[in-house]
VOKEDREN-126116 format. One record per residue: x, y, z of N, C-alpha, C in turn. Coordinates in steps of 0.05 Angstrom, whole numbers. Layout:
<nodes>
NODE X Y Z X Y Z X Y Z
...
</nodes>
This chain:
<nodes>
NODE 1093 -680 18 1082 -689 39 1079 -722 33
NODE 1084 -728 5 1086 -753 4 1112 -767 14
NODE 1135 -754 18 1159 -758 24 1152 -764 57
NODE 1144 -745 69 1137 -752 93 1115 -776 102
NODE 1102 -781 84 1084 -805 91 1099 -830 88
NODE 1112 -827 61 1136 -856 60 1151 -858 84
NODE 1162 -831 93 1179 -840 122 1162 -850 143
NODE 1133 -839 146 1122 -849 172 1115 -882 162
NODE 1108 -891 143 1108 -916 141 1130 -934 147
NODE 1154 -921 136 1177 -937 146 1187 -939 179
NODE 1181 -920 183 1179 -914 216 1164 -940 231
NODE 1141 -938 222 1122 -956 235 1130 -984 226
NODE 1139 -994 208 1148 -1018 198 1170 -1024 219
NODE 1186 -1007 224 1212 -1016 241 1208 -1017 271
NODE 1185 -1001 277 1180 -1000 305 1166 -1023 313
NODE 1144 -1029 292 1119 -1050 298 1121 -1072 280
NODE 1135 -1068 259 1133 -1091 240 1151 -1118 249
NODE 1149 -1137 239 1164 -1164 240 1149 -1172 265
NODE 1119 -1175 270 1109 -1195 292 1105 -1222 283
NODE 1106 -1236 305 1098 -1264 294 1126 -1285 281
NODE 1149 -1271 280 1168 -1281 269 1174 -1275 233
NODE 1154 -1291 225 1153 -1288 196 1134 -1267 179
NODE 1114 -1256 201 1096 -1238 185 1101 -1215 191
NODE 1104 -1200 163 1115 -1171 172 1089 -1154 171
NODE 1086 -1138 188 1061 -1122 190 1073 -1082 198
NODE 1051 -1070 194 1047 -1042 205 1024 -1044 225
NODE 1035 -1020 235 1011 -1010 259 996 -991 247
NODE 971 -997 242 948 -979 232 952 -951 253
NODE 959 -928 238 959 -905 260 945 -877 242
NODE 937 -857 257 921 -839 243 943 -818 238
NODE 944 -804 218 955 -780 210 940 -769 192
NODE 956 -739 175 948 -722 158 953 -738 139
NODE 938 -731 109 943 -751 88 935 -729 67
NODE 957 -733 49 947 -704 20 949 -729 -1
NODE 923 -730 -19 924 -744 -47 940 -725 -67
NODE 962 -739 -77 979 -716 -96 981 -735 -121
NODE 986 -718 -145 990 -729 -168 1016 -716 -182
NODE 1032 -736 -195 1062 -728 -205 1060 -724 -232
NODE 1068 -697 -242 1063 -694 -275 1091 -676 -282
NODE 1092 -677 -307 1125 -663 -318 1103 -634 -334
NODE 1119 -619 -338 1108 -599 -353 1130 -575 -364
NODE 1131 -558 -374 1150 -533 -389 1137 -506 -374
NODE 1160 -495 -371 1154 -463 -364 1153 -447 -387
NODE 1130 -429 -392 1122 -418 -404 1114 -382 -395
NODE 1117 -366 -412 1109 -338 -410 1084 -335 -397
NODE 1073 -317 -383 1049 -314 -376 1034 -307 -402
NODE 1045 -287 -415 1037 -276 -438 1060 -277 -464
NODE 1056 -278 -485 1075 -280 -509 1056 -271 -526
NODE 1068 -257 -550 1053 -244 -572 1073 -236 -592
NODE 1065 -238 -619 1079 -229 -640 1061 -204 -654
NODE 1074 -180 -660 1064 -159 -663 1069 -149 -691
NODE 1051 -133 -703 1060 -124 -730 1040 -100 -736
NODE 1044 -86 -753 1030 -64 -762 1001 -69 -780
NODE 980 -53 -772 949 -61 -788 952 -53 -815
NODE 969 -35 -824 969 -21 -849 996 -23 -858
NODE 1005 -23 -883 1027 -22 -898 1037 6 -900
NODE 1067 11 -901 1080 36 -899 1108 35 -891
NODE 1118 58 -892 1146 60 -885 1150 63 -853
NODE 1170 46 -841 1171 53 -812 1194 80 -812
NODE 1182 99 -789 1194 118 -788 1213 119 -761
NODE 1203 106 -738 1221 100 -720 1218 75 -704
NODE 1238 65 -687 1236 47 -675 1244 50 -650
NODE 1230 42 -624 1241 54 -602 1244 34 -578
NODE 1253 7 -586 1262 -13 -569 1277 -29 -584
NODE 1295 -48 -569 1309 -67 -577 1309 -93 -566
NODE 1314 -115 -578 1315 -147 -566 1327 -145 -539
NODE 1311 -155 -515 1324 -155 -490 1313 -133 -471
NODE 1301 -114 -488 1293 -87 -469 1268 -93 -458
NODE 1268 -82 -436 1245 -87 -422 1219 -60 -427
NODE 1198 -64 -427 1177 -47 -441 1155 -51 -421
NODE 1142 -29 -422 1116 -24 -404 1090 -23 -426
NODE 1070 -31 -413 1043 -34 -427 1036 0 -437
NODE 1027 0 -460 1025 23 -478 1050 33 -494
NODE 1076 21 -488 1095 37 -496 1095 36 -526
NODE 1100 50 -541 1102 59 -572 1127 37 -582
NODE 1121 20 -592 1151 1 -600 1164 9 -626
NODE 1142 19 -646 1150 29 -676 1131 38 -683
NODE 1133 58 -707 1110 69 -719 1118 73 -750
NODE 1103 75 -769 1104 80 -793 1088 110 -799
NODE 1097 121 -819 1093 146 -834 1057 152 -830
NODE 1054 174 -813 1024 181 -799 1022 209 -797
NODE 1035 225 -810 1038 255 -801 1008 267 -808
NODE 996 255 -833 968 264 -836 947 256 -823
NODE 950 227 -805 936 219 -792 937 240 -766
NODE 959 241 -758 954 260 -731 949 283 -733
NODE 945 301 -753 936 313 -760 905 318 -756
NODE 895 299 -772 870 293 -778 851 285 -745
NODE 870 275 -729 864 267 -707 863 290 -687
NODE 879 310 -692 878 334 -675 854 352 -683
NODE 855 353 -709 825 370 -716 798 359 -702
NODE 801 333 -707 775 319 -691 774 327 -664
NODE 793 321 -653 793 331 -624 787 357 -617
NODE 799 376 -637 791 402 -629 762 411 -631
NODE 752 395 -649 724 395 -660 706 381 -633
NODE 710 361 -627 703 350 -603 704 370 -580
NODE 722 384 -574 729 396 -552 709 420 -554
NODE 708 429 -579 688 457 -581 657 448 -574
NODE 653 423 -588 625 411 -580 619 409 -551
NODE 633 393 -540 630 397 -509 630 416 -496
NODE 649 438 -501 649 463 -480 634 482 -492
NODE 619 480 -509 603 496 -524 617 521 -537
NODE 602 544 -549 618 568 -566 629 587 -544
NODE 649 591 -546 661 615 -523 654 641 -533
NODE 653 656 -511 639 688 -516 654 702 -540
NODE 683 695 -541 691 716 -560 684 705 -588
NODE 682 679 -590 672 665 -616 643 680 -627
NODE 633 685 -606 603 696 -613 608 726 -620
NODE 626 743 -601 634 770 -612 646 771 -644
NODE 661 749 -649 672 752 -675 650 742 -697
NODE 637 729 -687 610 718 -708 591 745 -715
NODE 588 759 -691 568 778 -695 584 804 -710
NODE 608 804 -709 623 822 -725 623 818 -752
NODE 624 793 -760 620 784 -788 599 791 -801
NODE 575 790 -783 550 797 -792 549 826 -801
NODE 559 840 -778 560 870 -785 575 886 -810
NODE 598 866 -807 612 873 -835 597 869 -857
NODE 589 843 -860 572 832 -883 547 854 -888
NODE 536 870 -866 513 884 -868 524 907 -883
NODE 547 923 -872 556 941 -885 563 934 -911
NODE 575 915 -919 582 907 -947 562 904 -964
NODE 542 893 -957 509 895 -964 502 925 -980
NODE 504 938 -959 491 966 -962 517 978 -981
NODE 534 980 -984 555 981 -1001 545 976 -1027
NODE 541 949 -1032 533 932 -1061 507 947 -1067
NODE 494 956 -1048 467 965 -1060 476 994 -1073
NODE 484 1011 -1058 487 1037 -1060 513 1035 -1097
NODE 526 1021 -1094 542 1014 -1116 528 1011 -1142
NODE 502 988 -1136 487 981 -1155 467 1005 -1166
NODE 455 1021 -1145 447 1046 -1153 464 1068 -1174
NODE 488 1068 -1165 506 1090 -1176 511 1079 -1206
NODE 518 1053 -1207 520 1040 -1236 497 1044 -1256
NODE 474 1035 -1243 441 1043 -1259 444 1065 -1261
NODE 447 1087 -1243 445 1117 -1256 461 1125 -1270
NODE 488 1118 -1273 509 1122 -1296 501 1109 -1321
NODE 489 1089 -1319 483 1067 -1344 458 1086 -1359
NODE 437 1095 -1345 415 1106 -1357 420 1134 -1359
NODE 434 1152 -1342 427 1182 -1343 456 1192 -1356
NODE 472 1175 -1356 507 1184 -1367 508 1167 -1398
NODE 509 1138 -1389 516 1129 -1413 500 1127 -1435
NODE 475 1130 -1436 448 1138 -1452 442 1164 -1455
NODE 454 1187 -1446 441 1213 -1446 439 1224 -1471
NODE 457 1212 -1488 453 1228 -1522 438 1218 -1533
NODE 431 1190 -1528 409 1175 -1544 383 1185 -1545
NODE 377 1204 -1529 348 1215 -1521 349 1239 -1520
NODE 327 1247 -1530 316 1273 -1534 293 1276 -1506
NODE 293 1297 -1489 273 1298 -1462 273 1273 -1458
NODE 298 1260 -1441 294 1233 -1434 279 1235 -1405
NODE 284 1251 -1393 266 1247 -1363 237 1254 -1368
NODE 225 1269 -1388 202 1272 -1392 186 1260 -1415
NODE 199 1263 -1438 186 1252 -1463 204 1243 -1480
NODE 220 1219 -1471 243 1212 -1483 241 1200 -1513
NODE 254 1211 -1534 251 1200 -1564 282 1196 -1569
NODE 290 1178 -1588 316 1169 -1594 326 1191 -1616
NODE 345 1197 -1615 364 1224 -1628 369 1203 -1657
NODE 369 1181 -1664 381 1168 -1693 352 1158 -1695
NODE 360 1151 -1726 340 1134 -1744 343 1104 -1737
NODE 331 1087 -1734 330 1058 -1731 306 1041 -1743
NODE 314 1023 -1758 292 1002 -1772 276 993 -1753
NODE 283 989 -1728 271 970 -1711 246 989 -1699
NODE 230 987 -1707 205 1003 -1691 197 989 -1668
NODE 194 963 -1665 200 952 -1634 219 967 -1619
NODE 244 961 -1625 261 972 -1611 261 996 -1602
NODE 256 1017 -1622 248 1042 -1612 226 1050 -1594
NODE 207 1037 -1599 178 1039 -1579 187 1024 -1552
NODE 201 1007 -1552 210 998 -1525 228 1009 -1511
NODE 249 1023 -1529 265 1036 -1508 254 1056 -1500
NODE 239 1080 -1515 234 1102 -1507 209 1095 -1487
NODE 194 1076 -1489 177 1072 -1461 196 1060 -1440
NODE 215 1048 -1441 227 1035 -1416 240 1062 -1405
NODE 252 1072 -1420 269 1097 -1413 251 1120 -1394
NODE 224 1122 -1395 206 1144 -1387 205 1128 -1356
NODE 194 1102 -1359 192 1081 -1337 213 1085 -1320
NODE 241 1080 -1326 263 1079 -1309 261 1105 -1296
NODE 262 1126 -1305 269 1151 -1293 255 1151 -1268
NODE 232 1147 -1264 216 1137 -1243 228 1122 -1217
NODE 237 1093 -1238 251 1074 -1217 273 1089 -1199
NODE 291 1098 -1217 316 1117 -1207 310 1138 -1182
NODE 288 1152 -1184 280 1176 -1169 268 1158 -1140
NODE 254 1136 -1144 248 1124 -1121 269 1105 -1107
NODE 289 1095 -1124 307 1085 -1111 334 1102 -1097
NODE 338 1130 -1106 351 1143 -1097 343 1150 -1069
NODE 318 1157 -1062 305 1162 -1038 314 1136 -1020
NODE 311 1116 -1025 315 1093 -1013 349 1089 -1004
NODE 360 1096 -1022 395 1090 -1010 404 1113 -1003
NODE 391 1133 -1001 394 1163 -983 390 1152 -956
NODE 374 1137 -947 363 1129 -920 376 1110 -911
NODE 390 1091 -934 393 1062 -914 418 1062 -910
NODE 423 1044 -883 438 1037 -863 443 1005 -860
NODE 463 994 -845 464 969 -835 438 958 -824
NODE 424 976 -804 402 974 -789 377 968 -806
NODE 373 978 -829 355 980 -844 343 952 -850
NODE 316 945 -865 316 925 -876 327 916 -896
NODE 346 897 -900 360 898 -917 361 878 -938
NODE 344 862 -926 328 838 -945 308 856 -968
NODE 296 867 -956 276 884 -975 294 906 -993
NODE 312 922 -981 327 935 -1002 345 918 -1026
NODE 360 901 -1019 367 888 -1034 348 868 -1060
NODE 328 860 -1048 306 856 -1069 291 878 -1086
NODE 296 900 -1078 287 921 -1091 309 929 -1114
NODE 333 926 -1098 357 932 -1118 361 912 -1141
NODE 352 881 -1134 356 870 -1158 332 871 -1177
NODE 313 884 -1171 287 888 -1191 295 910 -1210
NODE 307 928 -1193 312 960 -1206 339 946 -1227
NODE 359 935 -1218 374 931 -1237 366 914 -1266
NODE 347 902 -1253 332 874 -1280 316 894 -1302
NODE 302 919 -1290 293 937 -1302 311 956 -1323
NODE 339 955 -1309 357 982 -1320 370 963 -1345
NODE 375 932 -1339 385 916 -1359 361 912 -1384
NODE 337 912 -1374 318 908 -1400 322 932 -1409
NODE 321 955 -1401 327 982 -1414 344 982 -1436
NODE 370 969 -1425 397 976 -1441 391 964 -1464
NODE 379 928 -1462 375 909 -1479 355 926 -1501
NODE 331 933 -1499 320 955 -1516 336 971 -1534
NODE 353 989 -1519 368 1006 -1532 386 995 -1546
NODE 396 973 -1543 421 962 -1552 404 949 -1590
NODE 381 936 -1578 370 926 -1598 365 953 -1626
NODE 355 974 -1611 351 993 -1630 374 1005 -1645
NODE 399 1010 -1638 420 1011 -1640 431 997 -1663
NODE 427 968 -1658 431 954 -1680 424 952 -1709
NODE 403 969 -1708 389 972 -1733 384 1006 -1739
NODE 400 1020 -1726 408 1047 -1731 414 1056 -1757
NODE 408 1076 -1764 415 1083 -1794 425 1113 -1790
NODE 453 1121 -1804 465 1147 -1804 453 1164 -1813
NODE 444 1186 -1802 438 1214 -1817 449 1237 -1813
NODE 435 1255 -1826 450 1286 -1819 454 1290 -1788
NODE 438 1286 -1768 441 1285 -1739 461 1262 -1726
NODE 457 1243 -1737 480 1220 -1721 491 1203 -1742
NODE 518 1212 -1742 535 1197 -1758 537 1167 -1751
NODE 551 1154 -1767 558 1126 -1763 576 1125 -1740
NODE 603 1142 -1742 616 1139 -1716 608 1140 -1693
NODE 579 1168 -1689 568 1170 -1669 557 1148 -1658
NODE 539 1135 -1681 529 1109 -1671 546 1085 -1659
NODE 567 1085 -1672 587 1068 -1660 595 1072 -1628
NODE 594 1096 -1621 600 1108 -1599 581 1107 -1580
NODE 553 1107 -1594 536 1102 -1576 537 1069 -1565
NODE 535 1055 -1587 535 1023 -1583 560 1016 -1558
NODE 581 1028 -1566 606 1026 -1541 595 1032 -1517
NODE 581 1055 -1508 572 1065 -1488 554 1044 -1475
NODE 537 1036 -1491 514 1023 -1484 526 994 -1470
NODE 545 984 -1488 552 953 -1475 573 961 -1453
NODE 583 978 -1450 596 985 -1421 578 988 -1399
NODE 556 1000 -1407 531 1005 -1389 520 972 -1383
NODE 514 960 -1401 509 931 -1389 526 916 -1378
NODE 554 923 -1384 575 903 -1367 574 917 -1334
NODE 575 940 -1334 569 948 -1306 549 939 -1289
NODE 522 942 -1305 502 927 -1294 504 898 -1286
NODE 516 886 -1299 517 853 -1297 539 849 -1269
NODE 556 864 -1271 574 866 -1249 559 873 -1222
NODE 546 893 -1230 528 908 -1197 510 883 -1192
NODE 501 864 -1210 485 847 -1205 503 824 -1188
NODE 518 819 -1200 535 797 -1191 543 798 -1164
NODE 552 828 -1152 564 838 -1131 544 841 -1107
NODE 524 841 -1113 499 840 -1101 494 814 -1092
NODE 484 798 -1108 488 772 -1105 504 754 -1081
NODE 525 764 -1087 548 755 -1069 545 765 -1037
NODE 541 797 -1037 536 806 -1013 513 792 -1002
NODE 493 791 -1013 467 779 -1000 473 755 -988
NODE 488 731 -1000 496 709 -998 516 704 -968
NODE 536 724 -975 555 729 -949 545 730 -923
NODE 522 755 -930 504 761 -904 484 742 -892
NODE 479 726 -910 460 700 -900 478 678 -884
NODE 498 675 -894 514 658 -888 531 661 -858
NODE 537 691 -856 548 700 -832 520 704 -808
NODE 501 705 -820 480 701 -800 470 675 -791
NODE 477 657 -804 471 626 -798 492 614 -783
NODE 520 629 -786 538 622 -768 537 625 -738
NODE 525 654 -736 523 668 -724 500 659 -695
NODE 477 646 -712 459 631 -700 467 604 -686
NODE 482 589 -700 493 567 -695 512 566 -671
NODE 529 591 -666 545 592 -646 533 602 -618
NODE 509 616 -619 487 629 -605 470 603 -593
NODE 471 581 -612 453 563 -598 467 545 -589
NODE 494 538 -593 514 520 -582 507 497 -591
NODE 521 469 -583 524 447 -595 497 429 -584
NODE 483 413 -601 470 392 -599 481 366 -590
NODE 460 350 -576 476 323 -568 479 311 -592
NODE 466 309 -620 476 298 -637 502 310 -647
NODE 512 336 -646 537 346 -653 562 331 -641
NODE 554 326 -611 572 317 -593 578 284 -608
NODE 553 273 -609 554 247 -619 578 243 -642
NODE 570 262 -664 586 263 -687 616 267 -685
NODE 616 282 -659 645 292 -658 662 268 -645
NODE 651 261 -630 661 236 -615 669 213 -638
NODE 650 210 -651 651 187 -671 676 195 -690
NODE 681 222 -699 701 229 -712 723 226 -705
NODE 724 231 -675 755 224 -665 757 194 -660
NODE 739 179 -658 745 149 -653 755 146 -681
NODE 743 146 -700 755 139 -725 779 147 -726
NODE 786 172 -726 812 188 -730 830 169 -713
NODE 826 166 -687 850 148 -666 847 125 -679
NODE 831 107 -694 833 88 -706 847 78 -722
NODE 845 101 -742 864 99 -769 892 110 -756
NODE 899 119 -740 928 128 -726 939 102 -710
NODE 920 88 -701 930 64 -685 945 45 -708
NODE 932 39 -728 937 20 -751 966 29 -756
NODE 983 56 -752 1002 61 -756 1023 60 -735
NODE 1014 54 -713 1036 45 -686 1030 17 -681
NODE 1055 14 -670 1056 -16 -652 1067 -13 -622
NODE 1046 -17 -604 1043 -9 -579 1049 -33 -562
NODE 1063 -39 -541 1061 -64 -519 1043 -68 -514
NODE 1027 -95 -514 1003 -94 -500 1002 -101 -467
NODE 1026 -103 -461 1028 -112 -434 1061 -107 -424
NODE 1067 -109 -398 1092 -108 -396 1107 -128 -399
NODE 1133 -128 -408 1146 -151 -419 1177 -146 -425
NODE 1182 -165 -440 1209 -160 -452 1210 -173 -483
NODE 1222 -151 -497 1221 -154 -523 1245 -181 -532
NODE 1230 -199 -547 1244 -222 -555 1255 -223 -587
NODE 1242 -203 -605 1245 -204 -634 1241 -173 -641
NODE 1257 -162 -661 1252 -134 -666 1268 -139 -699
NODE 1248 -149 -717 1255 -141 -742 1247 -115 -753
NODE 1230 -99 -741 1232 -72 -753 1256 -52 -747
NODE 1255 -43 -776 1281 -24 -781 1273 0 -791
NODE 1276 17 -783 1270 54 -793 1276 51 -826
NODE 1256 64 -836 1261 66 -872 1248 34 -877
NODE 1243 13 -865 1241 -8 -879 1206 -1 -891
NODE 1204 -16 -910 1176 -18 -918 1163 -45 -909
NODE 1141 -38 -891 1125 -67 -884 1098 -68 -896
NODE 1088 -93 -894 1064 -103 -908 1048 -111 -882
NODE 1021 -101 -886 1001 -99 -864 997 -132 -857
NODE 998 -137 -826 992 -160 -820 1019 -180 -814
NODE 1038 -170 -825 1069 -184 -823 1082 -180 -791
NODE 1089 -204 -779 1100 -192 -751 1122 -184 -753
NODE 1132 -161 -743 1157 -151 -745 1169 -151 -711
NODE 1153 -158 -689 1167 -154 -660 1152 -174 -643
NODE 1166 -182 -628 1156 -204 -613 1166 -197 -583
NODE 1146 -206 -562 1153 -204 -534 1136 -220 -516
NODE 1149 -224 -494 1139 -247 -469 1136 -228 -449
NODE 1114 -233 -428 1111 -216 -404 1136 -224 -381
NODE 1134 -203 -370 1158 -206 -349 1146 -211 -319
NODE 1158 -223 -308 1149 -230 -274 1139 -255 -271
NODE 1119 -266 -267 1107 -291 -256 1105 -304 -287
NODE 1123 -331 -279 1119 -346 -304 1090 -370 -298
NODE 1089 -386 -323 1071 -406 -316 1080 -432 -330
NODE 1064 -455 -322 1076 -479 -328 1047 -496 -345
NODE 1061 -502 -370 1042 -516 -386 1044 -549 -377
NODE 1025 -563 -378 1028 -590 -371 1006 -602 -383
NODE 1013 -631 -399 987 -641 -414 987 -668 -394
NODE 959 -667 -381 958 -692 -363 931 -709 -370
NODE 938 -733 -369 921 -757 -388 900 -755 -373
NODE 885 -764 -390 850 -765 -380 852 -787 -355
NODE 864 -806 -347 856 -820 -325 867 -807 -303
NODE 883 -784 -300 884 -768 -279 875 -747 -280
NODE 866 -734 -307 854 -700 -303 828 -701 -288
NODE 821 -719 -275 795 -720 -259 799 -716 -234
NODE 816 -720 -226 831 -711 -197 836 -685 -195
NODE 845 -670 -216 854 -647 -206 837 -619 -220
NODE 834 -600 -202 819 -576 -200 835 -551 -203
NODE 815 -534 -216 821 -504 -213 828 -495 -185
NODE 856 -480 -170 858 -478 -147 882 -501 -136
NODE 883 -521 -145 901 -538 -131 925 -527 -128
NODE 941 -538 -108 967 -527 -100 987 -544 -112
NODE 1008 -541 -114 1033 -559 -120 1057 -553 -112
NODE 1080 -569 -114 1105 -562 -110 1119 -565 -143
NODE 1138 -552 -149 1151 -553 -173 1183 -553 -168
NODE 1192 -575 -186 1218 -580 -183 1228 -573 -213
NODE 1249 -553 -215 1261 -550 -242 1281 -566 -244
NODE 1288 -579 -269 1314 -594 -276 1340 -574 -269
NODE 1336 -555 -279 1356 -534 -273 1369 -534 -253
NODE 1350 -531 -231 1358 -530 -202 1355 -556 -184
NODE 1340 -581 -196 1343 -602 -183 1326 -601 -156
NODE 1322 -623 -144 1299 -627 -122 1305 -619 -102
NODE 1331 -603 -89 1332 -585 -73 1322 -553 -71
NODE 1312 -552 -95 1301 -522 -98 1271 -522 -102
NODE 1247 -530 -88 1224 -521 -90 1213 -495 -97
NODE 1197 -497 -116 1184 -472 -123 1143 -477 -117
NODE 1133 -459 -105 1106 -465 -101 1091 -454 -130
NODE 1071 -469 -136 1052 -465 -157 1021 -471 -150
NODE 1002 -460 -169 973 -468 -170 963 -470 -195
NODE 940 -484 -199 931 -492 -223 908 -470 -230
NODE 913 -455 -257 899 -432 -260 878 -437 -282
NODE 883 -459 -297 867 -466 -318 872 -494 -327
NODE 846 -507 -333 845 -533 -345 829 -530 -376
NODE 848 -543 -393 827 -533 -421 803 -558 -418
NODE 778 -552 -434 760 -567 -432 757 -584 -449
NODE 779 -583 -471 779 -594 -496 806 -615 -498
NODE 801 -640 -509 827 -656 -503 846 -653 -523
NODE 874 -655 -515 898 -653 -540 906 -679 -541
NODE 905 -695 -562 914 -714 -573 951 -711 -571
NODE 957 -726 -554 994 -728 -558 1003 -761 -555
NODE 1015 -763 -577 1021 -796 -576 1000 -818 -575
NODE 979 -807 -588 954 -828 -586 941 -829 -560
NODE 948 -804 -542 929 -808 -513 917 -777 -514
NODE 895 -784 -506 879 -755 -497 893 -745 -467
NODE 900 -719 -476 908 -710 -452 894 -676 -449
NODE 901 -663 -431 881 -640 -420 906 -620 -410
NODE 909 -598 -431 926 -578 -422 921 -564 -398
NODE 935 -563 -377 933 -552 -352 952 -532 -344
NODE 945 -508 -338 966 -482 -332 964 -481 -306
NODE 992 -478 -297 999 -473 -269 1010 -444 -273
NODE 1005 -428 -249 1025 -403 -245 1040 -406 -223
NODE 1066 -392 -225 1082 -394 -198 1071 -375 -178
NODE 1079 -382 -158 1065 -361 -133 1078 -341 -130
NODE 1102 -338 -140 1115 -319 -129 1141 -311 -159
NODE 1141 -288 -165 1162 -279 -183 1193 -288 -171
NODE 1201 -301 -187 1236 -313 -181 1253 -307 -204
NODE 1271 -290 -202 1294 -286 -232 1303 -315 -239
NODE 1302 -334 -220 1318 -360 -234 1301 -376 -254
NODE 1274 -366 -249 1255 -380 -272 1261 -368 -299
NODE 1263 -383 -316 1259 -372 -341 1244 -396 -361
NODE 1230 -374 -385 1214 -390 -405 1239 -420 -418
NODE 1219 -437 -422 1225 -458 -433 1239 -484 -413
NODE 1243 -479 -388 1251 -497 -370 1232 -516 -366
NODE 1244 -548 -359 1228 -570 -351 1222 -568 -324
NODE 1198 -579 -319 1188 -572 -295 1176 -600 -284
NODE 1180 -611 -264 1163 -634 -252 1154 -623 -225
NODE 1120 -640 -227 1105 -623 -210 1092 -646 -188
NODE 1091 -636 -175 1070 -650 -148 1050 -640 -136
NODE 1027 -646 -151 996 -629 -145 984 -640 -122
NODE 977 -627 -104 957 -631 -80 926 -636 -96
NODE 915 -654 -92 895 -656 -104 867 -651 -84
NODE 876 -664 -57 858 -659 -38 873 -668 -9
NODE 859 -661 11 875 -668 39 861 -676 56
NODE 860 -689 78 849 -702 101 866 -703 124
NODE 859 -696 143 868 -695 169 863 -720 189
NODE 883 -728 205 869 -751 222 859 -777 213
NODE 865 -784 186 853 -811 173 876 -833 177
NODE 864 -861 172 889 -882 169 895 -882 140
NODE 923 -888 138 925 -892 113 947 -916 112
NODE 944 -935 96 962 -956 86 972 -955 60
NODE 996 -975 51 1005 -979 28 985 -989 18
NODE 979 -986 -15 960 -1001 -29 967 -1029 -32
NODE 992 -1033 -26 999 -1065 -33 987 -1085 -15
NODE 974 -1076 9 966 -1090 33 938 -1097 25
NODE 930 -1087 4 898 -1096 -1 892 -1121 -11
NODE 867 -1133 -11 863 -1156 -23 837 -1152 -38
NODE 828 -1152 -66 810 -1147 -78 789 -1172 -88
NODE 766 -1179 -78 753 -1196 -82 725 -1190 -100
NODE 725 -1188 -126 700 -1175 -134 695 -1147 -132
NODE 673 -1137 -116 678 -1108 -108 683 -1104 -83
NODE 692 -1124 -65 696 -1118 -43 730 -1118 -42
NODE 738 -1100 -11 766 -1099 -10 776 -1110 14
NODE 793 -1128 25 802 -1133 48 829 -1125 52
NODE 835 -1125 85 861 -1125 96 863 -1146 111
NODE 890 -1158 110 896 -1185 134 912 -1169 160
NODE 894 -1172 185 900 -1161 208 914 -1180 226
NODE 936 -1179 237 951 -1199 260 935 -1198 287
NODE 919 -1221 292 905 -1218 318 922 -1239 335
NODE 935 -1234 356 954 -1257 375 977 -1266 351
NODE 967 -1291 352 983 -1311 327 966 -1314 303
NODE 945 -1306 303 924 -1312 280 920 -1285 258
NODE 918 -1292 228 919 -1272 214 887 -1270 204
NODE 869 -1251 209 843 -1246 202 836 -1226 183
NODE 814 -1233 162 814 -1211 143 792 -1195 153
NODE 799 -1167 148 780 -1148 157 773 -1133 129
NODE 745 -1132 121 731 -1118 99 738 -1090 105
NODE 748 -1071 85 746 -1045 88 741 -1025 66
NODE 739 -998 76 724 -982 56 746 -964 49
NODE 758 -961 26 776 -942 20 771 -916 7
NODE 793 -898 11 787 -869 5 804 -861 -16
NODE 816 -837 -8 837 -823 -24 860 -845 -29
NODE 874 -841 -56 900 -847 -68 921 -829 -66
NODE 940 -839 -72 967 -820 -69 991 -838 -72
NODE 1001 -838 -95 1034 -851 -99 1037 -871 -87
NODE 1017 -889 -80 1020 -921 -72 1011 -914 -46
NODE 999 -902 -32 982 -897 -4 957 -899 -13
NODE 938 -904 8 912 -906 6 898 -902 34
NODE 875 -889 25 862 -877 58 843 -902 64
NODE 838 -911 90 820 -928 92 801 -912 113
NODE 776 -918 97 755 -899 113 740 -916 139
NODE 738 -944 136 722 -958 154 737 -983 145
NODE 734 -1000 170 741 -1028 173 774 -1035 184
NODE 782 -1013 192 807 -1017 206 807 -999 230
NODE 824 -1006 253 827 -993 270 845 -987 281
NODE 849 -956 287 884 -950 293 893 -964 313
NODE 919 -980 310 935 -991 327 937 -1024 321
NODE 920 -1033 305 914 -1060 294 941 -1063 275
NODE 950 -1091 276 975 -1100 259 964 -1106 232
NODE 973 -1084 208 961 -1098 179 985 -1108 167
NODE 976 -1140 158 1001 -1152 150 1012 -1136 116
NODE 1036 -1136 117 1050 -1118 94 1041 -1140 72
NODE 1055 -1168 71 1045 -1181 46 1028 -1205 54
NODE 999 -1194 45 975 -1211 48 981 -1237 33
NODE 967 -1259 43 962 -1284 27 952 -1282 0
NODE 966 -1291 -18 948 -1290 -42 921 -1305 -42
</nodes>
């Protein structure tokens, strides 16, 4: 537009100028006018970034090379992360289960586990009874006369307390075994296993107490004509074996009870399904696992071209060290640092024409202002403001680093009078132009508006068709 304005001024001068012999004039005429600013800048990629790993490790793969075009989220390289991938898979599976609820087959499996645990507990109670019966009625059978009705020890012992305790408990334990036998004969997985296992624990404790009393008596036993030392030693060994079998029965019973309790809890959880808090926890676990895995992977943050690739397979890298660089592909931008005396005329959205030194003034490119830094940048002692323009279209001829000359259109007006700034006369706060009226030069006070590269708009004080003196009187 500026070129057109200058051409218009020249044409008017040759058509109408030169009046009155020695007075050069131009004819005031209306035309469209654009306020423009010329600045220089540099072509840059719209986005440029250096990339590195968030944690240290050994690089296992590199998936791009310098000059290669990549898409956003493409994996460029990664370090060893097999364990982290497995952790993420587990977390995702747990989240899926929490979100979808327990499947019917899982409940069936859990119910089967409860049934198996019930059967195992019944077996443990039966085994406990058999061990107790064997310990009392078999392993200690030869130690008592009349064991089921009026038990007395068959050997002499110096421990009167041990003797009386063993004989007393032996009579009581007979009743315990009799009642217990009736219980186990009718015991099934559908029975009250909680009560049955409690009775079994109590009964085993009483049998253990009985064997302890017998052992105390044997420790003070004296051989006589009826019980030799060899027989006493055999009795002692039998009681020790019986005590070991009772301890094993107690342990097996405790384990069987614990397994049944846990299987019931698992079944209850699966039947209840996942709660909101379960899902929230599962989601948090997935996010944490994904974040840990992301630290081992470098991905492209946008579509672009790789400009540096220092990452190599097998290389050990340190967290935070740049290994890859890339720039965006497509529409480039221009960075220009505009002095403060000019920046006030420029606004985001202003359009302009760009000429790149690489192609000369015959190849124009369109661009628009997209950002102006609010803070100044001092360059060579002058406050400037970084202004960013973006090319209107993608063009393969445009490359990062090219020098650009820009003409920005800051404002446009239609059908207004424009004259060269050199015709103005300034006196204080007033502005005048000289107008040739006939043979006489007359001063007109004018009000000015927009300026652009040596041209200025006349808002009032000058009428279309008037002859304006090009070289006013000083």
